[in-house]
PDB file of N, CA, C and O in Angstrom:
ATOM      1  N   MET A   1      89.624 123.710 113.844  1.00  0.00           N
ATOM      2  CA  MET A   1      88.375 122.982 113.656  1.00  0.00           C
ATOM      3  C   MET A   1      87.999 123.014 112.185  1.00  0.00           C
ATOM      4  O   MET A   1      88.116 124.048 111.526  1.00  0.00           O
ATOM      5  N   ASN A   2      87.548 121.883 111.677  1.00  0.00           N
ATOM      6  CA  ASN A   2      87.144 121.759 110.288  1.00  0.00           C
ATOM      7  C   ASN A   2      85.619 121.880 110.201  1.00  0.00           C
ATOM      8  O   ASN A   2      84.893 120.991 110.647  1.00  0.00           O
ATOM      9  N   LYS A   3      85.143 122.981 109.626  1.00  0.00           N
ATOM     10  CA  LYS A   3      83.701 123.221 109.534  1.00  0.00           C
ATOM     11  C   LYS A   3      83.012 122.198 108.637  1.00  0.00           C
ATOM     12  O   LYS A   3      81.831 121.909 108.829  1.00  0.00           O
ATOM     13  N   SER A   4      83.734 121.644 107.658  1.00  0.00           N
ATOM     14  CA  SER A   4      83.147 120.626 106.774  1.00  0.00           C
ATOM     15  C   SER A   4      82.724 119.401 107.578  1.00  0.00           C
ATOM     16  O   SER A   4      81.682 118.806 107.302  1.00  0.00           O
ATOM     17  N   ILE A   5      83.522 119.025 108.565  1.00  0.00           N
ATOM     18  CA  ILE A   5      83.180 117.866 109.398  1.00  0.00           C
ATOM     19  C   ILE A   5      81.926 118.167 110.219  1.00  0.00           C
ATOM     20  O   ILE A   5      81.028 117.330 110.313  1.00  0.00           O
ATOM     21  N   CYS A   6      81.866 119.350 110.807  1.00  0.00           N
ATOM     22  CA  CYS A   6      80.675 119.711 111.598  1.00  0.00           C
ATOM     23  C   CYS A   6      79.430 119.768 110.719  1.00  0.00           C
ATOM     24  O   CYS A   6      78.360 119.334 111.145  1.00  0.00           O
ATOM     25  N   ASN A   7      79.549 120.289 109.511  1.00  0.00           N
ATOM     26  CA  ASN A   7      78.409 120.312 108.594  1.00  0.00           C
ATOM     27  C   ASN A   7      77.973 118.898 108.242  1.00  0.00           C
ATOM     28  O   ASN A   7      76.778 118.615 108.168  1.00  0.00           O
ATOM     29  N   ALA A   8      78.944 118.004 108.024  1.00  0.00           N
ATOM     30  CA  ALA A   8      78.622 116.616 107.707  1.00  0.00           C
ATOM     31  C   ALA A   8      77.899 115.951 108.884  1.00  0.00           C
ATOM     32  O   ALA A   8      76.948 115.197 108.676  1.00  0.00           O
ATOM     33  N   ILE A   9      78.337 116.221 110.100  1.00  0.00           N
ATOM     34  CA  ILE A   9      77.678 115.659 111.288  1.00  0.00           C
ATOM     35  C   ILE A   9      76.253 116.199 111.385  1.00  0.00           C
ATOM     36  O   ILE A   9      75.307 115.439 111.593  1.00  0.00           O
ATOM     37  N   ARG A  10      76.107 117.490 111.237  1.00  0.00           N
ATOM     38  CA  ARG A  10      74.788 118.126 111.344  1.00  0.00           C
ATOM     39  C   ARG A  10      73.820 117.589 110.283  1.00  0.00           C
ATOM     40  O   ARG A  10      72.647 117.351 110.570  1.00  0.00           O
ATOM     41  N   ASN A  11      74.319 117.402 109.057  1.00  0.00           N
ATOM     42  CA  ASN A  11      73.473 116.954 107.947  1.00  0.00           C
ATOM     43  C   ASN A  11      73.478 115.437 107.754  1.00  0.00           C
ATOM     44  O   ASN A  11      72.783 114.909 106.887  1.00  0.00           O
ATOM     45  N   ARG A  12      74.280 114.741 108.582  1.00  0.00           N
ATOM     46  CA  ARG A  12      74.406 113.282 108.536  1.00  0.00           C
ATOM     47  C   ARG A  12      74.880 112.776 107.181  1.00  0.00           C
ATOM     48  O   ARG A  12      74.343 111.816 106.628  1.00  0.00           O
ATOM     49  N   ASN A  13      75.903 113.452 106.663  1.00  0.00           N
ATOM     50  CA  ASN A  13      76.557 113.007 105.432  1.00  0.00           C
ATOM     51  C   ASN A  13      77.715 112.083 105.769  1.00  0.00           C
ATOM     52  O   ASN A  13      78.399 112.279 106.774  1.00  0.00           O
ATOM     53  N   LEU A  14      77.935 111.078 104.935  1.00  0.00           N
ATOM     54  CA  LEU A  14      79.118 110.249 105.070  1.00  0.00           C
ATOM     55  C   LEU A  14      80.347 111.069 104.683  1.00  0.00           C
ATOM     56  O   LEU A  14      80.253 112.015 103.901  1.00  0.00           O
ATOM     57  N   ILE A  15      81.487 110.700 105.234  1.00  0.00           N
ATOM     58  CA  ILE A  15      82.764 111.347 104.930  1.00  0.00           C
ATOM     59  C   ILE A  15      83.721 110.283 104.410  1.00  0.00           C
ATOM     60  O   ILE A  15      83.764 109.162 104.917  1.00  0.00           O
ATOM     61  N   GLU A  16      84.480 110.652 103.398  1.00  0.00           N
ATOM     62  CA  GLU A  16      85.526 109.787 102.863  1.00  0.00           C
ATOM     63  C   GLU A  16      86.851 110.521 103.040  1.00  0.00           C
ATOM     64  O   GLU A  16      86.939 111.724 102.793  1.00  0.00           O
ATOM     65  N   PHE A  17      87.879 109.795 103.467  1.00  0.00           N
ATOM     66  CA  PHE A  17      89.199 110.399 103.592  1.00  0.00           C
ATOM     67  C   PHE A  17      90.278 109.335 103.484  1.00  0.00           C
ATOM     68  O   PHE A  17      90.028 108.142 103.657  1.00  0.00           O
ATOM     69  N   ASN A  18      91.466 109.797 103.198  1.00  0.00           N
ATOM     70  CA  ASN A  18      92.640 108.941 103.129  1.00  0.00           C
ATOM     71  C   ASN A  18      93.277 108.974 104.515  1.00  0.00           C
ATOM     72  O   ASN A  18      93.588 110.050 105.026  1.00  0.00           O
ATOM     73  N   TYR A  19      93.472 107.815 105.122  1.00  0.00           N
ATOM     74  CA  TYR A  19      94.016 107.720 106.478  1.00  0.00           C
ATOM     75  C   TYR A  19      95.130 106.683 106.468  1.00  0.00           C
ATOM     76  O   TYR A  19      94.893 105.515 106.160  1.00  0.00           O
ATOM     77  N   ASP A  20      96.321 107.101 106.797  1.00  0.00           N
ATOM     78  CA  ASP A  20      97.482 106.204 106.752  1.00  0.00           C
ATOM     79  C   ASP A  20      97.619 105.535 105.382  1.00  0.00           C
ATOM     80  O   ASP A  20      97.981 104.363 105.281  1.00  0.00           O
ATOM     81  N   GLY A  21      97.319 106.309 104.323  1.00  0.00           N
ATOM     82  CA  GLY A  21      97.499 105.817 102.965  1.00  0.00           C
ATOM     83  C   GLY A  21      96.371 104.967 102.419  1.00  0.00           C
ATOM     84  O   GLY A  21      96.491 104.423 101.321  1.00  0.00           O
ATOM     85  N   GLU A  22      95.273 104.839 103.158  1.00  0.00           N
ATOM     86  CA  GLU A  22      94.144 104.009 102.724  1.00  0.00           C
ATOM     87  C   GLU A  22      92.832 104.790 102.873  1.00  0.00           C
ATOM     88  O   GLU A  22      92.689 105.627 103.764  1.00  0.00           O
ATOM     89  N   ILE A  23      91.892 104.499 101.991  1.00  0.00           N
ATOM     90  CA  ILE A  23      90.591 105.178 101.999  1.00  0.00           C
ATOM     91  C   ILE A  23      89.679 104.591 103.076  1.00  0.00           C
ATOM     92  O   ILE A  23      89.579 103.374 103.236  1.00  0.00           O
ATOM     93  N   ARG A  24      89.020 105.486 103.805  1.00  0.00           N
ATOM     94  CA  ARG A  24      87.999 105.106 104.792  1.00  0.00           C
ATOM     95  C   ARG A  24      86.715 105.860 104.440  1.00  0.00           C
ATOM     96  O   ARG A  24      86.771 107.001 103.979  1.00  0.00           O
ATOM     97  N   ILE A  25      85.579 105.237 104.652  1.00  0.00           N
ATOM     98  CA  ILE A  25      84.278 105.901 104.518  1.00  0.00           C
ATOM     99  C   ILE A  25      83.550 105.689 105.834  1.00  0.00           C
ATOM    100  O   ILE A  25      83.381 104.561 106.296  1.00  0.00           O
ATOM    101  N   VAL A  26      83.120 106.807 106.433  1.00  0.00           N
ATOM    102  CA  VAL A  26      82.575 106.751 107.789  1.00  0.00           C
ATOM    103  C   VAL A  26      81.305 107.571 107.945  1.00  0.00           C
ATOM    104  O   VAL A  26      81.036 108.498 107.180  1.00  0.00           O
ATOM    105  N   GLU A  27      80.532 107.199 108.962  1.00  0.00           N
ATOM    106  CA  GLU A  27      79.405 107.998 109.443  1.00  0.00           C
ATOM    107  C   GLU A  27      79.936 108.787 110.638  1.00  0.00           C
ATOM    108  O   GLU A  27      80.166 108.203 111.697  1.00  0.00           O
ATOM    109  N   PRO A  28      80.138 110.104 110.496  1.00  0.00           N
ATOM    110  CA  PRO A  28      80.707 110.892 111.592  1.00  0.00           C
ATOM    111  C   PRO A  28      79.671 111.162 112.689  1.00  0.00           C
ATOM    112  O   PRO A  28      78.522 111.497 112.399  1.00  0.00           O
ATOM    113  N   HIS A  29      80.086 111.013 113.933  1.00  0.00           N
ATOM    114  CA  HIS A  29      79.174 111.229 115.055  1.00  0.00           C
ATOM    115  C   HIS A  29      79.656 112.324 116.013  1.00  0.00           C
ATOM    116  O   HIS A  29      78.844 113.100 116.516  1.00  0.00           O
ATOM    117  N   CYS A  30      80.957 112.392 116.268  1.00  0.00           N
ATOM    118  CA  CYS A  30      81.475 113.356 117.237  1.00  0.00           C
ATOM    119  C   CYS A  30      82.867 113.813 116.811  1.00  0.00           C
ATOM    120  O   CYS A  30      83.716 113.003 116.441  1.00  0.00           O
ATOM    121  N   TYR A  31      83.082 115.125 116.872  1.00  0.00           N
ATOM    122  CA  TYR A  31      84.346 115.717 116.433  1.00  0.00           C
ATOM    123  C   TYR A  31      84.818 116.687 117.503  1.00  0.00           C
ATOM    124  O   TYR A  31      84.047 117.522 117.976  1.00  0.00           O
ATOM    125  N   GLY A  32      86.092 116.576 117.883  1.00  0.00           N
ATOM    126  CA  GLY A  32      86.613 117.476 118.907  1.00  0.00           C
ATOM    127  C   GLY A  32      88.079 117.229 119.190  1.00  0.00           C
ATOM    128  O   GLY A  32      88.799 116.646 118.379  1.00  0.00           O
ATOM    129  N   GLU A  33      88.505 117.682 120.355  1.00  0.00           N
ATOM    130  CA  GLU A  33      89.874 117.463 120.810  1.00  0.00           C
ATOM    131  C   GLU A  33      89.870 116.276 121.756  1.00  0.00           C
ATOM    132  O   GLU A  33      89.149 116.270 122.754  1.00  0.00           O
ATOM    133  N   THR A  34      90.679 115.267 121.438  1.00  0.00           N
ATOM    134  CA  THR A  34      90.708 114.052 122.255  1.00  0.00           C
ATOM    135  C   THR A  34      91.443 114.288 123.568  1.00  0.00           C
ATOM    136  O   THR A  34      92.095 115.317 123.748  1.00  0.00           O
ATOM    137  N   THR A  35      91.335 113.344 124.469  1.00  0.00           N
ATOM    138  CA  THR A  35      92.038 113.434 125.747  1.00  0.00           C
ATOM    139  C   THR A  35      93.553 113.409 125.545  1.00  0.00           C
ATOM    140  O   THR A  35      94.307 113.825 126.424  1.00  0.00           O
ATOM    141  N   ALA A  36      93.996 112.918 124.382  1.00  0.00           N
ATOM    142  CA  ALA A  36      95.428 112.927 124.054  1.00  0.00           C
ATOM    143  C   ALA A  36      95.854 114.250 123.409  1.00  0.00           C
ATOM    144  O   ALA A  36      97.028 114.439 123.091  1.00  0.00           O
ATOM    145  N   GLY A  37      94.889 115.170 123.216  1.00  0.00           N
ATOM    146  CA  GLY A  37      95.203 116.480 122.655  1.00  0.00           C
ATOM    147  C   GLY A  37      95.192 116.540 121.135  1.00  0.00           C
ATOM    148  O   GLY A  37      95.651 117.520 120.549  1.00  0.00           O
ATOM    149  N   ASN A  38      94.666 115.493 120.490  1.00  0.00           N
ATOM    150  CA  ASN A  38      94.594 115.470 119.030  1.00  0.00           C
ATOM    151  C   ASN A  38      93.216 115.907 118.548  1.00  0.00           C
ATOM    152  O   ASN A  38      92.235 115.828 119.289  1.00  0.00           O
ATOM    153  N   GLU A  39      93.150 116.361 117.319  1.00  0.00           N
ATOM    154  CA  GLU A  39      91.871 116.614 116.674  1.00  0.00           C
ATOM    155  C   GLU A  39      91.313 115.242 116.303  1.00  0.00           C
ATOM    156  O   GLU A  39      91.900 114.533 115.486  1.00  0.00           O
ATOM    157  N   GLY A  40      90.182 114.867 116.904  1.00  0.00           N
ATOM    158  CA  GLY A  40      89.675 113.512 116.737  1.00  0.00           C
ATOM    159  C   GLY A  40      88.272 113.450 116.186  1.00  0.00           C
ATOM    160  O   GLY A  40      87.472 114.366 116.377  1.00  0.00           O
ATOM    161  N   LEU A  41      87.980 112.367 115.502  1.00  0.00           N
ATOM    162  CA  LEU A  41      86.654 112.111 114.962  1.00  0.00           C
ATOM    163  C   LEU A  41      86.211 110.722 115.413  1.00  0.00           C
ATOM    164  O   LEU A  41      86.849 109.723 115.082  1.00  0.00           O
ATOM    165  N   ARG A  42      85.117 110.666 116.168  1.00  0.00           N
ATOM    166  CA  ARG A  42      84.495 109.387 116.528  1.00  0.00           C
ATOM    167  C   ARG A  42      83.486 109.096 115.415  1.00  0.00           C
ATOM    168  O   ARG A  42      82.570 109.882 115.171  1.00  0.00           O
ATOM    169  N   ALA A  43      83.667 107.965 114.750  1.00  0.00           N
ATOM    170  CA  ALA A  43      82.835 107.648 113.600  1.00  0.00           C
ATOM    171  C   ALA A  43      82.633 106.151 113.495  1.00  0.00           C
ATOM    172  O   ALA A  43      83.399 105.357 114.043  1.00  0.00           O
ATOM    173  N   PHE A  44      81.585 105.785 112.779  1.00  0.00           N
ATOM    174  CA  PHE A  44      81.317 104.388 112.488  1.00  0.00           C
ATOM    175  C   PHE A  44      81.769 104.140 111.063  1.00  0.00           C
ATOM    176  O   PHE A  44      81.188 104.682 110.122  1.00  0.00           O
ATOM    177  N   GLN A  45      82.805 103.320 110.893  1.00  0.00           N
ATOM    178  CA  GLN A  45      83.328 103.032 109.556  1.00  0.00           C
ATOM    179  C   GLN A  45      82.401 102.049 108.856  1.00  0.00           C
ATOM    180  O   GLN A  45      82.051 101.002 109.402  1.00  0.00           O
ATOM    181  N   VAL A  46      82.002 102.416 107.608  1.00  0.00           N
ATOM    182  CA  VAL A  46      81.079 101.578 106.846  1.00  0.00           C
ATOM    183  C   VAL A  46      81.718 100.961 105.605  1.00  0.00           C
ATOM    184  O   VAL A  46      81.171 100.017 105.034  1.00  0.00           O
ATOM    185  N   ASP A  47      82.870 101.484 105.181  1.00  0.00           N
ATOM    186  CA  ASP A  47      83.515 100.952 103.983  1.00  0.00           C
ATOM    187  C   ASP A  47      84.974 101.390 103.966  1.00  0.00           C
ATOM    188  O   ASP A  47      85.392 102.244 104.749  1.00  0.00           O
ATOM    189  N   GLY A  48      85.729 100.795 103.069  1.00  0.00           N
ATOM    190  CA  GLY A  48      87.133 101.132 102.917  1.00  0.00           C
ATOM    191  C   GLY A  48      88.040 100.190 103.689  1.00  0.00           C
ATOM    192  O   GLY A  48      87.609  99.144 104.175  1.00  0.00           O
ATOM    193  N   PHE A  49      89.296 100.579 103.791  1.00  0.00           N
ATOM    194  CA  PHE A  49      90.320  99.764 104.440  1.00  0.00           C
ATOM    195  C   PHE A  49      90.191  99.808 105.954  1.00  0.00           C
ATOM    196  O   PHE A  49      89.872 100.844 106.536  1.00  0.00           O
ATOM    197  N   SER A  50      90.443  98.675 106.573  1.00  0.00           N
ATOM    198  CA  SER A  50      90.541  98.601 108.029  1.00  0.00           C
ATOM    199  C   SER A  50      91.732  97.719 108.365  1.00  0.00           C
ATOM    200  O   SER A  50      91.818  96.586 107.893  1.00  0.00           O
ATOM    201  N   SER A  51      92.647  98.227 109.171  1.00  0.00           N
ATOM    202  CA  SER A  51      93.830  97.442 109.529  1.00  0.00           C
ATOM    203  C   SER A  51      93.452  96.163 110.277  1.00  0.00           C
ATOM    204  O   SER A  51      94.190  95.179 110.232  1.00  0.00           O
ATOM    205  N   LYS A  52      92.303  96.174 110.967  1.00  0.00           N
ATOM    206  CA  LYS A  52      91.846  94.992 111.696  1.00  0.00           C
ATOM    207  C   LYS A  52      90.831  94.181 110.885  1.00  0.00           C
ATOM    208  O   LYS A  52      90.343  93.147 111.340  1.00  0.00           O
ATOM    209  N   GLY A  53      90.522  94.667 109.676  1.00  0.00           N
ATOM    210  CA  GLY A  53      89.591  93.952 108.823  1.00  0.00           C
ATOM    211  C   GLY A  53      88.141  94.051 109.243  1.00  0.00           C
ATOM    212  O   GLY A  53      87.306  93.274 108.779  1.00  0.00           O
ATOM    213  N   LYS A  54      87.822  95.015 110.135  1.00  0.00           N
ATOM    214  CA  LYS A  54      86.456  95.142 110.639  1.00  0.00           C
ATOM    215  C   LYS A  54      85.947  96.560 110.445  1.00  0.00           C
ATOM    216  O   LYS A  54      86.692  97.533 110.558  1.00  0.00           O
ATOM    217  N   MET A  55      84.658  96.648 110.149  1.00  0.00           N
ATOM    218  CA  MET A  55      83.976  97.931 110.147  1.00  0.00           C
ATOM    219  C   MET A  55      83.462  98.154 111.573  1.00  0.00           C
ATOM    220  O   MET A  55      83.411  97.213 112.366  1.00  0.00           O
ATOM    221  N   GLY A  56      83.086  99.377 111.898  1.00  0.00           N
ATOM    222  CA  GLY A  56      82.532  99.641 113.224  1.00  0.00           C
ATOM    223  C   GLY A  56      83.055 100.937 113.801  1.00  0.00           C
ATOM    224  O   GLY A  56      83.580 101.785 113.080  1.00  0.00           O
ATOM    225  N   TRP A  57      82.907 101.086 115.115  1.00  0.00           N
ATOM    226  CA  TRP A  57      83.296 102.301 115.814  1.00  0.00           C
ATOM    227  C   TRP A  57      84.805 102.469 115.827  1.00  0.00           C
ATOM    228  O   TRP A  57      85.548 101.534 116.126  1.00  0.00           O
ATOM    229  N   LYS A  58      85.251 103.698 115.491  1.00  0.00           N
ATOM    230  CA  LYS A  58      86.677 104.020 115.507  1.00  0.00           C
ATOM    231  C   LYS A  58      86.841 105.480 115.938  1.00  0.00           C
ATOM    232  O   LYS A  58      85.948 106.310 115.766  1.00  0.00           O
ATOM    233  N   MET A  59      88.011 105.757 116.500  1.00  0.00           N
ATOM    234  CA  MET A  59      88.414 107.141 116.777  1.00  0.00           C
ATOM    235  C   MET A  59      89.570 107.437 115.832  1.00  0.00           C
ATOM    236  O   MET A  59      90.584 106.739 115.844  1.00  0.00           O
ATOM    237  N   TYR A  60      89.416 108.466 115.020  1.00  0.00           N
ATOM    238  CA  TYR A  60      90.446 108.838 114.048  1.00  0.00           C
ATOM    239  C   TYR A  60      91.174 110.095 114.501  1.00  0.00           C
ATOM    240  O   TYR A  60      90.552 111.088 114.879  1.00  0.00           O
ATOM    241  N   ASN A  61      92.490 110.038 114.459  1.00  0.00           N
ATOM    242  CA  ASN A  61      93.329 111.204 114.682  1.00  0.00           C
ATOM    243  C   ASN A  61      93.347 111.956 113.361  1.00  0.00           C
ATOM    244  O   ASN A  61      93.990 111.515 112.408  1.00  0.00           O
ATOM    245  N   MET A  62      92.656 113.076 113.292  1.00  0.00           N
ATOM    246  CA  MET A  62      92.452 113.749 112.018  1.00  0.00           C
ATOM    247  C   MET A  62      93.712 114.423 111.475  1.00  0.00           C
ATOM    248  O   MET A  62      93.709 114.885 110.334  1.00  0.00           O
ATOM    249  N   SER A  63      94.784 114.489 112.259  1.00  0.00           N
ATOM    250  CA  SER A  63      96.046 114.990 111.710  1.00  0.00           C
ATOM    251  C   SER A  63      96.633 113.984 110.717  1.00  0.00           C
ATOM    252  O   SER A  63      97.512 114.334 109.930  1.00  0.00           O
ATOM    253  N   LYS A  64      96.150 112.732 110.751  1.00  0.00           N
ATOM    254  CA  LYS A  64      96.598 111.697 109.822  1.00  0.00           C
ATOM    255  C   LYS A  64      95.693 111.587 108.590  1.00  0.00           C
ATOM    256  O   LYS A  64      95.992 110.833 107.664  1.00  0.00           O
ATOM    257  N   ALA A  65      94.584 112.341 108.580  1.00  0.00           N
ATOM    258  CA  ALA A  65      93.611 112.264 107.485  1.00  0.00           C
ATOM    259  C   ALA A  65      93.963 113.270 106.388  1.00  0.00           C
ATOM    260  O   ALA A  65      94.342 114.408 106.665  1.00  0.00           O
ATOM    261  N   GLU A  66      93.830 112.825 105.145  1.00  0.00           N
ATOM    262  CA  GLU A  66      94.067 113.695 103.991  1.00  0.00           C
ATOM    263  C   GLU A  66      92.913 113.541 103.014  1.00  0.00           C
ATOM    264  O   GLU A  66      92.175 112.556 103.047  1.00  0.00           O
ATOM    265  N   ASP A  67      92.773 114.534 102.144  1.00  0.00           N
ATOM    266  CA  ASP A  67      91.789 114.486 101.052  1.00  0.00           C
ATOM    267  C   ASP A  67      90.379 114.190 101.557  1.00  0.00           C
ATOM    268  O   ASP A  67      89.681 113.342 101.001  1.00  0.00           O
ATOM    269  N   LEU A  68      89.966 114.887 102.607  1.00  0.00           N
ATOM    270  CA  LEU A  68      88.637 114.700 103.174  1.00  0.00           C
ATOM    271  C   LEU A  68      87.570 115.166 102.188  1.00  0.00           C
ATOM    272  O   LEU A  68      87.672 116.252 101.617  1.00  0.00           O
ATOM    273  N   ASN A  69      86.554 114.341 101.997  1.00  0.00           N
ATOM    274  CA  ASN A  69      85.481 114.655 101.071  1.00  0.00           C
ATOM    275  C   ASN A  69      84.154 114.313 101.738  1.00  0.00           C
ATOM    276  O   ASN A  69      83.940 113.172 102.147  1.00  0.00           O
ATOM    277  N   VAL A  70      83.259 115.301 101.851  1.00  0.00           N
ATOM    278  CA  VAL A  70      81.921 115.064 102.377  1.00  0.00           C
ATOM    279  C   VAL A  70      81.081 114.533 101.218  1.00  0.00           C
ATOM    280  O   VAL A  70      80.958 115.182 100.179  1.00  0.00           O
ATOM    281  N   LEU A  71      80.514 113.361 101.406  1.00  0.00           N
ATOM    282  CA  LEU A  71      79.741 112.708 100.352  1.00  0.00           C
ATOM    283  C   LEU A  71      78.284 113.153 100.375  1.00  0.00           C
ATOM    284  O   LEU A  71      77.794 113.641 101.393  1.00  0.00           O
ATOM    285  N   ASP A  72      77.597 112.984  99.257  1.00  0.00           N
ATOM    286  CA  ASP A  72      76.163 113.291  99.184  1.00  0.00           C
ATOM    287  C   ASP A  72      75.338 112.257  99.947  1.00  0.00           C
ATOM    288  O   ASP A  72      74.235 112.552 100.407  1.00  0.00           O
ATOM    289  N   GLU A  73      75.876 111.050 100.076  1.00  0.00           N
ATOM    290  CA  GLU A  73      75.163 109.967 100.760  1.00  0.00           C
ATOM    291  C   GLU A  73      74.998 110.302 102.236  1.00  0.00           C
ATOM    292  O   GLU A  73      75.918 110.814 102.874  1.00  0.00           O
ATOM    293  N   THR A  74      73.812 110.007 102.775  1.00  0.00           N
ATOM    294  CA  THR A  74      73.521 110.315 104.179  1.00  0.00           C
ATOM    295  C   THR A  74      73.183 109.028 104.942  1.00  0.00           C
ATOM    296  O   THR A  74      72.978 107.966 104.354  1.00  0.00           O
ATOM    297  N   PHE A  75      73.134 109.162 106.261  1.00  0.00           N
ATOM    298  CA  PHE A  75      72.691 108.074 107.132  1.00  0.00           C
ATOM    299  C   PHE A  75      71.564 108.593 107.999  1.00  0.00           C
ATOM    300  O   PHE A  75      71.463 109.795 108.241  1.00  0.00           O
ATOM    301  N   ASP A  76      70.704 107.678 108.473  1.00  0.00           N
ATOM    302  CA  ASP A  76      69.452 108.077 109.111  1.00  0.00           C
ATOM    303  C   ASP A  76      69.570 108.545 110.555  1.00  0.00           C
ATOM    304  O   ASP A  76      69.029 109.590 110.916  1.00  0.00           O
ATOM    305  N   SER A  77      70.263 107.792 111.369  1.00  0.00           N
ATOM    306  CA  SER A  77      70.265 108.113 112.791  1.00  0.00           C
ATOM    307  C   SER A  77      71.574 107.657 113.410  1.00  0.00           C
ATOM    308  O   SER A  77      72.349 106.934 112.783  1.00  0.00           O
ATOM    309  N   PRO A  78      71.815 108.079 114.636  1.00  0.00           N
ATOM    310  CA  PRO A  78      73.034 107.604 115.301  1.00  0.00           C
ATOM    311  C   PRO A  78      73.058 106.079 115.371  1.00  0.00           C
ATOM    312  O   PRO A  78      72.026 105.434 115.556  1.00  0.00           O
ATOM    313  N   ARG A  79      74.235 105.529 115.223  1.00  0.00           N
ATOM    314  CA  ARG A  79      74.417 104.073 115.313  1.00  0.00           C
ATOM    315  C   ARG A  79      74.207 103.618 116.756  1.00  0.00           C
ATOM    316  O   ARG A  79      74.505 104.358 117.694  1.00  0.00           O
ATOM    317  N   PRO A  80      73.693 102.398 116.930  1.00  0.00           N
ATOM    318  CA  PRO A  80      73.600 101.842 118.280  1.00  0.00           C
ATOM    319  C   PRO A  80      74.989 101.859 118.933  1.00  0.00           C
ATOM    320  O   PRO A  80      76.000 101.553 118.301  1.00  0.00           O
ATOM    321  N   GLY A  81      75.000 102.217 120.190  1.00  0.00           N
ATOM    322  CA  GLY A  81      76.254 102.276 120.924  1.00  0.00           C
ATOM    323  C   GLY A  81      76.831 103.672 121.022  1.00  0.00           C
ATOM    324  O   GLY A  81      77.784 103.895 121.769  1.00  0.00           O
ATOM    325  N   TYR A  82      76.262 104.633 120.267  1.00  0.00           N
ATOM    326  CA  TYR A  82      76.772 106.001 120.365  1.00  0.00           C
ATOM    327  C   TYR A  82      76.244 106.652 121.634  1.00  0.00           C
ATOM    328  O   TYR A  82      75.063 106.542 121.962  1.00  0.00           O
ATOM    329  N   ARG A  83      77.145 107.335 122.344  1.00  0.00           N
ATOM    330  CA  ARG A  83      76.772 108.047 123.572  1.00  0.00           C
ATOM    331  C   ARG A  83      77.155 109.510 123.435  1.00  0.00           C
ATOM    332  O   ARG A  83      78.299 109.829 123.111  1.00  0.00           O
ATOM    333  N   GLU A  84      76.214 110.387 123.677  1.00  0.00           N
ATOM    334  CA  GLU A  84      76.516 111.825 123.653  1.00  0.00           C
ATOM    335  C   GLU A  84      77.565 112.143 124.702  1.00  0.00           C
ATOM    336  O   GLU A  84      77.678 111.454 125.716  1.00  0.00           O
ATOM    337  N   GLY A  85      78.341 113.210 124.442  1.00  0.00           N
ATOM    338  CA  GLY A  85      79.348 113.635 125.405  1.00  0.00           C
ATOM    339  C   GLY A  85      80.516 112.671 125.479  1.00  0.00           C
ATOM    340  O   GLY A  85      80.951 112.298 126.568  1.00  0.00           O
ATOM    341  N   ASP A  86      81.019 112.273 124.340  1.00  0.00           N
ATOM    342  CA  ASP A  86      82.105 111.294 124.213  1.00  0.00           C
ATOM    343  C   ASP A  86      83.189 111.525 125.259  1.00  0.00           C
ATOM    344  O   ASP A  86      83.782 112.603 125.318  1.00  0.00           O
ATOM    345  N   ARG A  87      83.447 110.520 126.080  1.00  0.00           N
ATOM    346  CA  ARG A  87      84.461 110.646 127.139  1.00  0.00           C
ATOM    347  C   ARG A  87      85.883 110.593 126.612  1.00  0.00           C
ATOM    348  O   ARG A  87      86.833 110.846 127.353  1.00  0.00           O
ATOM    349  N   GLY A  88      86.036 110.263 125.330  1.00  0.00           N
ATOM    350  CA  GLY A  88      87.356 110.284 124.708  1.00  0.00           C
ATOM    351  C   GLY A  88      87.765 111.679 124.264  1.00  0.00           C
ATOM    352  O   GLY A  88      88.839 111.869 123.693  1.00  0.00           O
ATOM    353  N   MET A  89      86.894 112.662 124.531  1.00  0.00           N
ATOM    354  CA  MET A  89      87.138 114.043 124.117  1.00  0.00           C
ATOM    355  C   MET A  89      87.270 114.977 125.319  1.00  0.00           C
ATOM    356  O   MET A  89      86.495 114.908 126.273  1.00  0.00           O
ATOM    357  N   ASN A  90      88.278 115.853 125.243  1.00  0.00           N
ATOM    358  CA  ASN A  90      88.382 116.941 126.231  1.00  0.00           C
ATOM    359  C   ASN A  90      87.420 118.064 125.872  1.00  0.00           C
ATOM    360  O   ASN A  90      86.818 118.686 126.747  1.00  0.00           O
ATOM    361  N   GLU A  91      87.282 118.316 124.563  1.00  0.00           N
ATOM    362  CA  GLU A  91      86.400 119.378 124.068  1.00  0.00           C
ATOM    363  C   GLU A  91      85.689 118.861 122.837  1.00  0.00           C
ATOM    364  O   GLU A  91      86.325 118.323 121.930  1.00  0.00           O
ATOM    365  N   ILE A  92      84.372 119.018 122.796  1.00  0.00           N
ATOM    366  CA  ILE A  92      83.582 118.597 121.644  1.00  0.00           C
ATOM    367  C   ILE A  92      83.232 119.830 120.822  1.00  0.00           C
ATOM    368  O   ILE A  92      82.619 120.777 121.315  1.00  0.00           O
ATOM    369  N   PHE A  93      83.643 119.793 119.541  1.00  0.00           N
ATOM    370  CA  PHE A  93      83.316 120.901 118.624  1.00  0.00           C
ATOM    371  C   PHE A  93      81.894 120.737 118.110  1.00  0.00           C
ATOM    372  O   PHE A  93      81.156 121.715 117.996  1.00  0.00           O
ATOM    373  N   CYS A  94      81.506 119.504 117.797  1.00  0.00           N
ATOM    374  CA  CYS A  94      80.163 119.223 117.303  1.00  0.00           C
ATOM    375  C   CYS A  94      79.895 117.721 117.415  1.00  0.00           C
ATOM    376  O   CYS A  94      80.823 116.915 117.359  1.00  0.00           O
ATOM    377  N   GLU A  95      78.626 117.351 117.571  1.00  0.00           N
ATOM    378  CA  GLU A  95      78.249 115.956 117.636  1.00  0.00           C
ATOM    379  C   GLU A  95      76.793 115.830 117.229  1.00  0.00           C
ATOM    380  O   GLU A  95      76.049 116.810 117.186  1.00  0.00           O
ATOM    381  N   ILE A  96      76.403 114.585 116.930  1.00  0.00           N
ATOM    382  CA  ILE A  96      75.003 114.332 116.554  1.00  0.00           C
ATOM    383  C   ILE A  96      74.125 114.686 117.723  1.00  0.00           C
ATOM    384  O   ILE A  96      72.903 114.555 117.639  1.00  0.00           O
TER     385      ILE A  96
END
């Protein structure tokens, strides 16, 4: 478990990381072990590269993330569409 991610969720800081060779900037909402057994982050992407060309809700396999940086920039509240107790997770380490 990455405590920096949980701190970012608790303090509502944006996170920037390199994912599959491209920079993503996200609002982290839920972090845990996915149903596929990966360390996962449910987040709303607000900037950076998107393979589908869209910002929005994504689940990131954090084993593919590098150079994670918690930014000073914050967000106000959970994004519309966020549901506590993410069903994509077997175990939740932390969430909004």
